[in-house]
N, C-alpha and C positions, 0 to 999 in steps of 0.2 A: 817497418812492419810492427815492431814491438811497441813503438810509440802509439800507433793506432790502437793496439789492443789495450793499452792503459787508458786512453781517452774514451773508448767505447762505453764502459760502464757509467762514466760521468755524463755522457750524452744521454744514455738511457734514463738515468736518474732525473736529468733536466726535463726530458719529455714527460716523465711521470708527474713531476711537480707542476708543470704547466697544465697538464690535463686535470690535476686536482683543482686547480684554480678555476676551471670552467664548470665545476659541478654546482648545481643549484642548492639553495639553502633550505628549501621546504621539504620536510619529511614527516610522514604520518607513522607513528610507532605502533599504535594499536588500532584494531578494527572491530572491537567488541561492540561498541555503541552503533557503529555503522551496520554491522550484521543484524543486530536486534531491530534497528529501524527498517532494514530491508525486509525482514521476515514479518514484522508486525504490519508494515505498509502493504505487503502482498496479501496478508490475511484480510486487512481492512478493505482493500480494493475488491477482493473476491467476494467477501460477505456483502458488501454494499450493492453488488449487482444482483443479489438474490432477492426477488420480490415475493414476500410472504402475504401480500394483500389479498390473494384469493382465499386465504384462510381467516380473514379479518372477522372478528366477532366470535370465533369458535374457541372452545376450551381445548387447549393443546398441551401436550407434554413432550418435552425435548428428550429423546432417548440418546444419551451420550455413550452408549456401550462401545460403539465403533470409533469414537474419538479417544476414549481412555486407553484403548489398545495401542495408540500411536506413541511410541517411546522416543523421547527426545531429551537431551541434556541442556538444550538451549533455554534461555529465559522465555522465549516465545514458543509455547507448546500447546497441547490440546486444551489446557485450561483457558488460554487466551482465546482460542477458536470458539470454545463453548460460550464464554461470556459475550463475545462479539455476536454470535448467532442469537443468543437470548435478547440482546439489545435490539437487533434488527427485527426479531419476531414480535416483540412487544411494541416497537414503534409502528408496526404494520397493523396494530389494533387487535392482535390475538390475545386471548386470555390465558396467560401462562399458568400451568398447574404444576405443583411440586410432586404430586403422586400421579402415576399413570392411571389409577382407577378413578380419579376425579376428572379425567379428560375424555373428550369425545374423539379427538384426533391425535394420533401419534406422529411426531416428526422425527425422522431418523436421518441425521447428517453423517457424512464421512469425509475424511481427508485423503486425497490422492497424492498430493505433493506438498511438501513444506521444507524448503532448503534454499541454499545460496551457493552461487558460483562466482569465481573471479578470474580475470585474465589481464595481461599487461601487453601493451603495444608500444614499442620503442622505435622512434625515427632517429637513427644515428648508429653509433657503434656500441654494442653491448659490452658489459664487463668481461675482461678476459685476462689471461696470464701468459699470452704468447711471448711477450718481451722477456718475462721472467724465465720462461722455459728456454728461450734462445740464449740468455745470459749464462745459464747453467752449463752450456757447452764450453764456456771459457773458464779455465781453471782458476785464473786470478780475479775473476769478476765477483763482486759482492752480490748478496741476495737482493733482488729487486722486487718490490711489491707488485701486486696485480694492478693492471691498468683499470681504473674505474670506468664506469659507464660514461660515454660521451654522447649525450642525447640532445638533438635540436628540439625535440618534443617527445613527450611520453604521456601515456594515458593508462591509469589503473581503473578498470571498469569492474564493478561488482553488480550482481543481479540476484534478486530474491524471487522465488516463485511459490505460488500456492494454488492448489486446485481443490475446490470444495464443492460438494453436491449434497442435495437433500431431497427426500420424498416424504409423503404423508399418506397415512391409511387410517381407516376407521378402526377404532379400538375393539369394537364388538364384532363387526362383520368381517374385519380384516381386508376389506376391499380397498383398492387404491383410490386415493382422493386427489392427489396432486404430486407433481414432481418438478423440481427446479431446473433440471438440466445441469450440465457441468459448468461451473463458474471458475475460469482459470485466469489468473492475473500475474503480472510481473512488476517488480519494482527495481529501480536502478539507482546506482550511485557512481559518479565519475569524478576522478581526480586527475587534472591535466596540468602538466608543466610545459612551458614554452620558453626556450632559451634559458633554462635554469630558473625561471620565475614560476612560482606556484606553491602549493597546488591550488588551481581554480576548481572549486567544488560545485557540482551540479548533479542533476538526476531527479527522479520522481520523489525521493524522500526529502528533498530540499525545496523550499519555496522560491529560491532564486539562485542564480549563479554568482558566486562571490569568491574573492581571494581570501584564503585563510588568514586571520589576524588583521584584516583590514575592515574598517567601518564604511569605506567609501566606494571601493571597487565592487559594485553590485550590478547585475544585469538582469532586468526583467523579473517576472514572477509567473509561476505556473498556476493555472486555474483549471480545475477538473469538475465534471458534473455531467449529467445526462437528463434529458427532458422526461417528465413523468409519463407513465402509461395511462391508458384510458380506464381509470378507476374513479369511483365517486370519492374515495378516500385519497387525499393528496399523499404523494410519496415523501418520506422523511429522509433528509440527507444524513446518512450514517455518520459523516465526519463533522457535522455541524451541531452546535448547541441548540436544543429544541425543547420548548415547554409544551405541556399537554394539559388539556382541560377535559376531565372525565374520559381520559384515554384518547382524546382527539387532538392531533398536533395543531399548535397555534403557529401558523406560518406568517401571518400578518395581523398583529394585535389590533390594528386600527380598523379592520373589517369585521363586522358582526358575523357570527356563524349562521348556518342555515337554521339551526334550532332556535336561535334568538329571534329570527324573523317570522316564525310561525304565529298565526293568529290564535289567541287562547280559545276562541269559540270554534275552531276548526275541528277539534276532537280527534286529531291525527296523532299517531305515535311514531317514534323512531322506527324506520324500516318500511313505513307505508309510502306508497307513491302519491305525490302531492302535485298540484298544478304549479307551473312555474310562476304564475302571478302571486302565489302565496309565498313561495320560496325566495322570490327576488323582489321585484317592484310591481305592485298591483296595478298602478296606473299605467305602466308601460306595457304590460302583457295581458291586460284584461281581454277576455274573449278568446284567447289562444288555447289550443288543446295540448300544448307541450307540457311535459311533466318532468319533475325531478324526483329525487329520493331523499327522504328524511334520514339523516345519518344517526348512528347511535352515539 
């Protein structure tokens, strides 16, 4: 019986060593960059779904009073939201004014949510100190370290969320002009380990699923986007590089704009209703009563 008590601690130590040998080698120490990507991606996704084109051509002022009141120590804060909104407003053809007295329309945005959560799912045996606790019952047994996690698979999932809304009213009459509705979005980041190999990184903040440190283990790519709504002005992709000509987005540099196709002798100005045969191809649409709009 005494011999058994002497061998038991060594057996427990052997089990611990074998367990340590099964632990994967991939470890992520810090998540600061991931959290910033999650928050900024959530803001970008939320802002990109707000369509300011109903206010196109109007002199607008962005009232950030209810954005500045949002306190946050994170790198992604109210300033980032403000700049994102300004970009989207200007891309929609609105004339941004720096002073409210110079604007006809006041746009008032607000933030309802800006934060991140994380959780872990483990398929296997979590880290525990049960063997160490049992060994303490034996007076002659040495201290045994905690048994590390034995996971066949593990996933660390992080999620960022943003909820942004805006509305507009006439500066003089104070009458409501437009409201965006609530734009809520989520961004994700996932790190997955399988049989100790990983992490495989995926999620909406990454263009592809890849094994950290590897140039070859990559799987697919994410493509996002939504079709434009029924407006004369084309919708600008918030996440894409876009050039403008007199405030009008150039989506296909090889195609002439409507303004370039107008006949000099027509006497029409931007904003007038014009026949389709003038705006497009005269020989193909002659005699038709369809009309288009001259854009600014």
